[in-house]
C-alpha positions in Angstrom: 0.0 0.0 0.0 2.8 2.4 0.9 4.6 1.6 -2.4 1.4 2.3 -4.4 0.9 5.6 -2.5 4.5 6.7 -3.2 4.1 5.7 -6.8 0.9 7.7 -7.1 2.6 10.8 -5.5 5.5 10.4 -8.0 3.1 10.4 -10.9 1.4 13.5 -9.6 4.7 15.3 -9.1 5.8 14.3 -12.5 2.5 15.5 -14.1 2.9 18.8 -12.3 6.5 19.2 -13.4 5.5 18.5 -17.0 2.6 21.1 -16.7 5.0 23.7 -15.3 7.5 23.0 -18.0 4.8 23.3 -20.7 3.7 26.7 -19.3 7.2 28.0 -18.9 8.5 26.9 -22.3 5.3 27.1 -24.4 6.3 28.3 -27.8 5.0 31.8 -28.7 3.7 30.4 -32.0 1.5 27.9 -30.2 0.3 30.5 -27.7 -0.8 32.9 -30.4 -2.8 30.1 -32.0 -4.4 29.1 -28.8 -5.4 32.7 -28.1 -7.1 32.9 -31.5 -5.5 36.2 -32.5 -6.0 35.3 -36.1 -9.6 36.6 -35.5 -8.0 40.0 -35.2 -6.4 39.5 -38.7 -3.0 38.7 -37.2 -0.5 36.9 -39.4 3.3 36.6 -39.4 6.1 35.2 -41.5 7.8 33.6 -38.5 7.2 33.4 -34.7 10.1 32.4 -32.4 10.8 32.1 -28.7 8.6 31.2 -25.7 5.2 32.7 -24.8 7.0 34.9 -22.2 9.8 36.2 -24.5 9.4 35.8 -28.2 9.8 37.5 -31.5 7.3 37.9 -34.3 8.9 38.6 -37.8 6.9 40.6 -40.3 3.8 40.9 -38.2 0.7 41.8 -40.2 -2.6 43.3 -38.8 -4.9 42.7 -41.7 -3.1 44.3 -44.6 -1.1 46.7 -42.4 2.5 45.7 -41.9 3.9 46.2 -38.4 7.3 44.8 -39.1 9.3 42.6 -36.7 8.6 43.0 -33.0 9.5 41.5 -29.6 6.5 39.9 -27.9 5.6 38.4 -24.5 2.5 37.3 -22.7 1.6 39.4 -19.6 1.1 37.1 -16.5 -1.0 39.7 -14.7 -3.6 39.9 -17.6 -4.3 36.2 -17.2 -5.6 36.9 -13.6 -8.2 39.1 -15.3 -9.2 36.4 -17.8 -7.4 38.0 -20.7 -4.4 37.1 -22.8 -2.4 40.3 -23.4 0.6 40.0 -25.7 2.9 43.0 -25.2 4.7 43.9 -28.4 7.5 46.4 -28.9 10.1 47.7 -31.4 12.0 50.5 -29.7 15.2 51.4 -31.6 14.8 55.1 -31.6 13.6 55.1 -35.2 10.5 56.7 -36.8 8.8 53.3 -37.2 9.0 52.4 -33.5 5.9 50.9 -32.0 4.8 49.5 -28.7 1.5 48.3 -27.2 -0.4 45.1 -26.8 -2.8 42.7 -28.6 -5.5 41.6 -26.1 -8.1 38.9 -26.3 -10.5 37.9 -23.5 -14.0 36.5 -22.9 -16.1 38.1 -25.7 -13.7 40.8 -26.6 -10.6 41.4 -28.8 -8.6 44.5 -29.5 -5.4 46.5 -28.8 -4.2 48.3 -25.7 -1.9 51.3 -25.1 -0.5 51.4 -28.7 1.9 54.2 -29.4 4.0 54.5 -32.6 3.8 54.3 -36.4 1.5 51.9 -38.3 2.4 51.9 -42.0 -0.7 51.4 -44.2 0.8 50.7 -47.6 -2.1 50.8 -50.1 -4.7 49.6 -47.5 -7.0 52.5 -48.2 -6.0 53.3 -51.8 -6.8 55.5 -53.6 -7.2 57.5 -50.4 -3.7 59.0 -50.0 -3.0 58.0 -46.4 0.5 56.5 -45.9 0.6 55.8 -42.2 -1.1 56.3 -38.9 0.8 57.7 -35.9 -0.9 56.3 -32.7 -0.7 58.0 -29.3 -1.8 55.7 -26.5 -4.6 54.1 -28.5 -6.8 51.4 -26.9 -9.8 49.9 -28.6 -11.7 46.6 -28.4 -14.7 44.9 -30.0 -17.2 43.1 -27.7 -18.7 40.5 -30.0 -19.3 42.4 -33.3 -19.7 45.8 -31.7 -17.1 48.4 -30.8 -17.0 48.3 -27.0 -14.6 51.1 -26.2 -12.0 53.3 -27.9 -9.6 56.1 -26.9 -6.4 57.8 -27.8 -5.2 60.1 -30.5 -4.3 59.4 -34.1 -2.5 61.4 -36.8 -2.7 60.3 -40.4 0.3 61.1 -42.6 -0.4 61.5 -46.3 1.4 59.4 -48.9 1.4 62.2 -51.4 0.3 65.8 -51.9 -2.4 67.4 -54.0 -1.6 70.7 -55.7 -3.4 73.4 -53.7 -3.6 71.4 -50.5 -1.1 71.7 -47.6 -1.4 68.5 -45.7 2.3 68.3 -44.6 1.1 68.1 -40.9 -1.4 65.4 -41.7 -4.8 65.1 -40.2 -5.5 64.2 -36.5 -8.3 63.3 -34.2 -9.5 61.1 -31.2 -10.5 57.5 -31.7 -14.0 56.7 -30.6 -16.8 54.2 -31.1 -19.7 54.8 -33.5 -22.3 52.1 -33.0 -20.7 48.8 -34.2 -17.8 50.6 -35.8 -14.5 52.0 -34.6 -14.4 55.6 -35.7 -11.4 57.8 -36.6 -12.6 61.4 -37.3 -9.5 63.2 -38.6 -9.2 66.9 -39.4 -6.4 69.0 -40.9 -4.9 72.1 -39.3 -7.0 74.4 -41.5 -10.2 72.4 -40.8 -11.0 72.4 -44.5 -9.9 68.8 -45.1 -11.3 65.8 -43.1 -11.0 62.0 -43.3 -13.7 59.9 -41.6 -12.6 56.3 -41.2 -15.0 53.6 -39.9 -13.7 50.0 -39.2 -16.0 47.1 -38.3 -15.1 43.9 -36.4 -15.2 41.9 -39.7 -12.4 44.2 -41.1 -14.8 46.0 -43.4 -14.1 49.7 -43.6 -15.5 52.9 -45.1 -13.2 55.9 -45.5 -14.3 59.3 -46.7 -12.0 62.3 -47.5 -13.8 65.6 -47.8 -12.2 68.9 -49.0 -14.1 72.1 -48.6 -13.2 74.4 -51.5 -14.7 77.0 -53.9 -11.7 77.0 -56.1 -12.6 75.5 -59.5 -9.0 74.7 -60.4 -8.5 72.7 -57.2 -11.9 71.0 -57.7 -10.8 70.0 -61.2 -7.5 68.6 -59.9 -9.3 66.6 -57.1 -11.8 65.4 -59.7 -8.9 63.9 -61.7 -7.9 62.0 -58.5 -11.3 60.5 -58.1 -13.1 63.1 -55.9 -16.8 63.9 -56.6 -18.4 67.3 -56.2 -20.9 67.6 -53.3 -22.0 71.2 -52.9 -18.9 73.3 -52.2 -16.9 70.2 -51.2 -15.0 67.5 -53.0 -15.6 63.9 -51.6 -13.6 60.7 -52.1 -15.2 57.6 -50.7 -13.4 54.2 -50.4 -14.8 50.9 -49.1 -13.0 47.6 -48.6 -11.8 45.0 -46.2 -8.5 45.1 -44.3 
Protein backbone atom coordinates (compact mmCIF):
# COMPACT_ATOMS: atom_id res chain seq x y z
CA UNK A 1 0.00 0.00 0.00
CA UNK A 2 2.80 2.40 0.90
CA UNK A 3 4.56 1.59 -2.37
CA UNK A 4 1.42 2.30 -4.36
CA UNK A 5 0.88 5.58 -2.51
CA UNK A 6 4.45 6.66 -3.17
CA UNK A 7 4.13 5.71 -6.82
CA UNK A 8 0.93 7.74 -7.11
CA UNK A 9 2.59 10.78 -5.54
CA UNK A 10 5.50 10.44 -7.95
CA UNK A 11 3.12 10.38 -10.90
CA UNK A 12 1.35 13.50 -9.60
CA UNK A 13 4.66 15.31 -9.08
CA UNK A 14 5.82 14.29 -12.55
CA UNK A 15 2.55 15.52 -14.10
CA UNK A 16 2.88 18.83 -12.26
CA UNK A 17 6.50 19.18 -13.41
CA UNK A 18 5.46 18.53 -17.02
CA UNK A 19 2.63 21.07 -16.72
CA UNK A 20 4.95 23.74 -15.28
CA UNK A 21 7.50 23.01 -17.99
CA UNK A 22 4.82 23.29 -20.66
CA UNK A 23 3.70 26.66 -19.30
CA UNK A 24 7.23 28.01 -18.90
CA UNK A 25 8.47 26.91 -22.31
CA UNK A 26 5.28 27.07 -24.37
CA UNK A 27 6.27 28.32 -27.84
CA UNK A 28 4.97 31.79 -28.72
CA UNK A 29 3.68 30.38 -32.02
CA UNK A 30 1.46 27.88 -30.18
CA UNK A 31 0.28 30.51 -27.67
CA UNK A 32 -0.82 32.89 -30.43
CA UNK A 33 -2.77 30.08 -32.05
CA UNK A 34 -4.44 29.08 -28.78
CA UNK A 35 -5.39 32.71 -28.10
CA UNK A 36 -7.12 32.93 -31.47
CA UNK A 37 -5.46 36.19 -32.50
CA UNK A 38 -6.03 35.27 -36.13
CA UNK A 39 -9.56 36.60 -35.48
CA UNK A 40 -7.97 40.04 -35.23
CA UNK A 41 -6.41 39.51 -38.66
CA UNK A 42 -2.99 38.71 -37.17
CA UNK A 43 -0.47 36.93 -39.38
CA UNK A 44 3.32 36.64 -39.41
CA UNK A 45 6.13 35.22 -41.51
CA UNK A 46 7.80 33.57 -38.51
CA UNK A 47 7.25 33.36 -34.74
CA UNK A 48 10.11 32.42 -32.43
CA UNK A 49 10.80 32.06 -28.71
CA UNK A 50 8.59 31.23 -25.75
CA UNK A 51 5.24 32.70 -24.77
CA UNK A 52 6.99 34.93 -22.21
CA UNK A 53 9.79 36.18 -24.46
CA UNK A 54 9.44 35.77 -28.20
CA UNK A 55 9.84 37.50 -31.52
CA UNK A 56 7.33 37.94 -34.33
CA UNK A 57 8.85 38.56 -37.75
CA UNK A 58 6.88 40.55 -40.34
CA UNK A 59 3.79 40.94 -38.18
CA UNK A 60 0.67 41.81 -40.17
CA UNK A 61 -2.56 43.30 -38.79
CA UNK A 62 -4.88 42.68 -41.71
CA UNK A 63 -3.12 44.33 -44.65
CA UNK A 64 -1.12 46.66 -42.38
CA UNK A 65 2.55 45.67 -41.93
CA UNK A 66 3.86 46.20 -38.39
CA UNK A 67 7.32 44.79 -39.08
CA UNK A 68 9.28 42.61 -36.67
CA UNK A 69 8.61 43.04 -32.95
CA UNK A 70 9.48 41.54 -29.59
CA UNK A 71 6.49 39.92 -27.90
CA UNK A 72 5.58 38.44 -24.54
CA UNK A 73 2.46 37.35 -22.67
CA UNK A 74 1.62 39.43 -19.59
CA UNK A 75 1.10 37.14 -16.53
CA UNK A 76 -1.03 39.75 -14.74
CA UNK A 77 -3.57 39.90 -17.56
CA UNK A 78 -4.26 36.18 -17.15
CA UNK A 79 -5.57 36.86 -13.63
CA UNK A 80 -8.23 39.10 -15.25
CA UNK A 81 -9.20 36.43 -17.76
CA UNK A 82 -7.41 38.03 -20.70
CA UNK A 83 -4.42 37.12 -22.82
CA UNK A 84 -2.40 40.30 -23.36
CA UNK A 85 0.57 39.99 -25.70
CA UNK A 86 2.85 43.00 -25.25
CA UNK A 87 4.70 43.92 -28.43
CA UNK A 88 7.52 46.41 -28.93
CA UNK A 89 10.06 47.68 -31.42
CA UNK A 90 12.00 50.48 -29.72
CA UNK A 91 15.16 51.38 -31.59
CA UNK A 92 14.75 55.15 -31.61
CA UNK A 93 13.55 55.05 -35.23
CA UNK A 94 10.51 56.70 -36.83
CA UNK A 95 8.76 53.32 -37.21
CA UNK A 96 9.04 52.37 -33.52
CA UNK A 97 5.86 50.94 -32.00
CA UNK A 98 4.78 49.47 -28.69
CA UNK A 99 1.53 48.33 -27.15
CA UNK A 100 -0.44 45.11 -26.80
CA UNK A 101 -2.79 42.74 -28.58
CA UNK A 102 -5.46 41.57 -26.15
CA UNK A 103 -8.09 38.86 -26.29
CA UNK A 104 -10.54 37.92 -23.52
CA UNK A 105 -14.01 36.53 -22.95
CA UNK A 106 -16.14 38.06 -25.70
CA UNK A 107 -13.66 40.83 -26.55
CA UNK A 108 -10.64 41.39 -28.76
CA UNK A 109 -8.57 44.48 -29.49
CA UNK A 110 -5.43 46.51 -28.83
CA UNK A 111 -4.19 48.33 -25.73
CA UNK A 112 -1.88 51.29 -25.11
CA UNK A 113 -0.49 51.39 -28.65
CA UNK A 114 1.94 54.21 -29.40
CA UNK A 115 3.96 54.46 -32.59
CA UNK A 116 3.78 54.25 -36.36
CA UNK A 117 1.52 51.91 -38.31
CA UNK A 118 2.37 51.91 -42.04
CA UNK A 119 -0.68 51.38 -44.23
CA UNK A 120 0.84 50.68 -47.63
CA UNK A 121 -2.09 50.75 -50.05
CA UNK A 122 -4.66 49.56 -47.49
CA UNK A 123 -7.00 52.50 -48.19
CA UNK A 124 -6.00 53.29 -51.79
CA UNK A 125 -6.83 55.50 -53.61
CA UNK A 126 -7.17 57.46 -50.36
CA UNK A 127 -3.68 58.96 -50.02
CA UNK A 128 -2.97 57.95 -46.38
CA UNK A 129 0.49 56.48 -45.95
CA UNK A 130 0.62 55.76 -42.21
CA UNK A 131 -1.08 56.33 -38.88
CA UNK A 132 0.77 57.71 -35.86
CA UNK A 133 -0.92 56.35 -32.74
CA UNK A 134 -0.68 57.98 -29.32
CA UNK A 135 -1.79 55.70 -26.45
CA UNK A 136 -4.60 54.11 -28.47
CA UNK A 137 -6.76 51.40 -26.89
CA UNK A 138 -9.79 49.87 -28.56
CA UNK A 139 -11.72 46.63 -28.45
CA UNK A 140 -14.70 44.92 -29.97
CA UNK A 141 -17.18 43.11 -27.73
CA UNK A 142 -18.67 40.50 -30.03
CA UNK A 143 -19.26 42.36 -33.30
CA UNK A 144 -19.73 45.75 -31.65
CA UNK A 145 -17.15 48.41 -30.82
CA UNK A 146 -16.99 48.29 -27.02
CA UNK A 147 -14.58 51.12 -26.22
CA UNK A 148 -11.96 53.28 -27.95
CA UNK A 149 -9.64 56.08 -26.85
CA UNK A 150 -6.37 57.78 -27.82
CA UNK A 151 -5.17 60.14 -30.53
CA UNK A 152 -4.32 59.36 -34.14
CA UNK A 153 -2.49 61.39 -36.78
CA UNK A 154 -2.72 60.35 -40.41
CA UNK A 155 0.29 61.06 -42.59
CA UNK A 156 -0.37 61.50 -46.27
CA UNK A 157 1.45 59.41 -48.85
CA UNK A 158 1.40 62.24 -51.38
CA UNK A 159 0.33 65.84 -51.87
CA UNK A 160 -2.36 67.36 -54.05
CA UNK A 161 -1.62 70.70 -55.73
CA UNK A 162 -3.36 73.41 -53.72
CA UNK A 163 -3.57 71.38 -50.49
CA UNK A 164 -1.13 71.74 -47.61
CA UNK A 165 -1.35 68.47 -45.68
CA UNK A 166 2.28 68.27 -44.57
CA UNK A 167 1.13 68.14 -40.93
CA UNK A 168 -1.37 65.40 -41.67
CA UNK A 169 -4.82 65.10 -40.15
CA UNK A 170 -5.51 64.20 -36.53
CA UNK A 171 -8.31 63.27 -34.16
CA UNK A 172 -9.45 61.14 -31.22
CA UNK A 173 -10.46 57.50 -31.70
CA UNK A 174 -13.99 56.66 -30.58
CA UNK A 175 -16.84 54.19 -31.14
CA UNK A 176 -19.72 54.84 -33.51
CA UNK A 177 -22.26 52.07 -32.99
CA UNK A 178 -20.71 48.83 -34.19
CA UNK A 179 -17.76 50.58 -35.85
CA UNK A 180 -14.46 51.99 -34.63
CA UNK A 181 -14.40 55.63 -35.75
CA UNK A 182 -11.38 57.80 -36.63
CA UNK A 183 -12.60 61.38 -37.31
CA UNK A 184 -9.49 63.18 -38.59
CA UNK A 185 -9.19 66.90 -39.35
CA UNK A 186 -6.40 68.98 -40.93
CA UNK A 187 -4.92 72.08 -39.29
CA UNK A 188 -6.99 74.35 -41.53
CA UNK A 189 -10.18 72.42 -40.80
CA UNK A 190 -11.01 72.38 -44.53
CA UNK A 191 -9.87 68.79 -45.06
CA UNK A 192 -11.29 65.83 -43.15
CA UNK A 193 -10.99 62.05 -43.25
CA UNK A 194 -13.66 59.90 -41.62
CA UNK A 195 -12.64 56.26 -41.25
CA UNK A 196 -14.96 53.57 -39.87
CA UNK A 197 -13.74 50.02 -39.24
CA UNK A 198 -16.00 47.11 -38.29
CA UNK A 199 -15.11 43.93 -36.41
CA UNK A 200 -15.17 41.94 -39.66
CA UNK A 201 -12.40 44.16 -41.08
CA UNK A 202 -14.77 45.99 -43.40
CA UNK A 203 -14.09 49.72 -43.60
CA UNK A 204 -15.55 52.87 -45.13
CA UNK A 205 -13.24 55.87 -45.53
CA UNK A 206 -14.26 59.33 -46.73
CA UNK A 207 -11.99 62.27 -47.47
CA UNK A 208 -13.75 65.63 -47.77
CA UNK A 209 -12.18 68.88 -48.99
CA UNK A 210 -14.08 72.15 -48.62
CA UNK A 211 -13.20 74.42 -51.53
CA UNK A 212 -14.74 76.99 -53.86
CA UNK A 213 -11.66 76.99 -56.11
CA UNK A 214 -12.64 75.52 -59.51
CA UNK A 215 -9.01 74.72 -60.38
CA UNK A 216 -8.54 72.73 -57.16
CA UNK A 217 -11.90 71.03 -57.67
CA UNK A 218 -10.81 70.00 -61.17
CA UNK A 219 -7.50 68.63 -59.85
CA UNK A 220 -9.26 66.64 -57.14
CA UNK A 221 -11.80 65.41 -59.68
CA UNK A 222 -8.95 63.89 -61.71
CA UNK A 223 -7.88 62.04 -58.51
CA UNK A 224 -11.32 60.48 -58.10
CA UNK A 225 -13.10 63.08 -55.95
CA UNK A 226 -16.77 63.92 -56.64
CA UNK A 227 -18.41 67.33 -56.16
CA UNK A 228 -20.88 67.58 -53.26
CA UNK A 229 -22.03 71.19 -52.93
CA UNK A 230 -18.94 73.30 -52.15
CA UNK A 231 -16.92 70.22 -51.22
CA UNK A 232 -15.01 67.47 -52.97
CA UNK A 233 -15.57 63.94 -51.65
CA UNK A 234 -13.59 60.72 -52.11
CA UNK A 235 -15.20 57.57 -50.66
CA UNK A 236 -13.42 54.24 -50.40
CA UNK A 237 -14.82 50.92 -49.14
CA UNK A 238 -13.04 47.62 -48.64
CA UNK A 239 -11.76 45.00 -46.21
CA UNK A 240 -8.51 45.11 -44.27
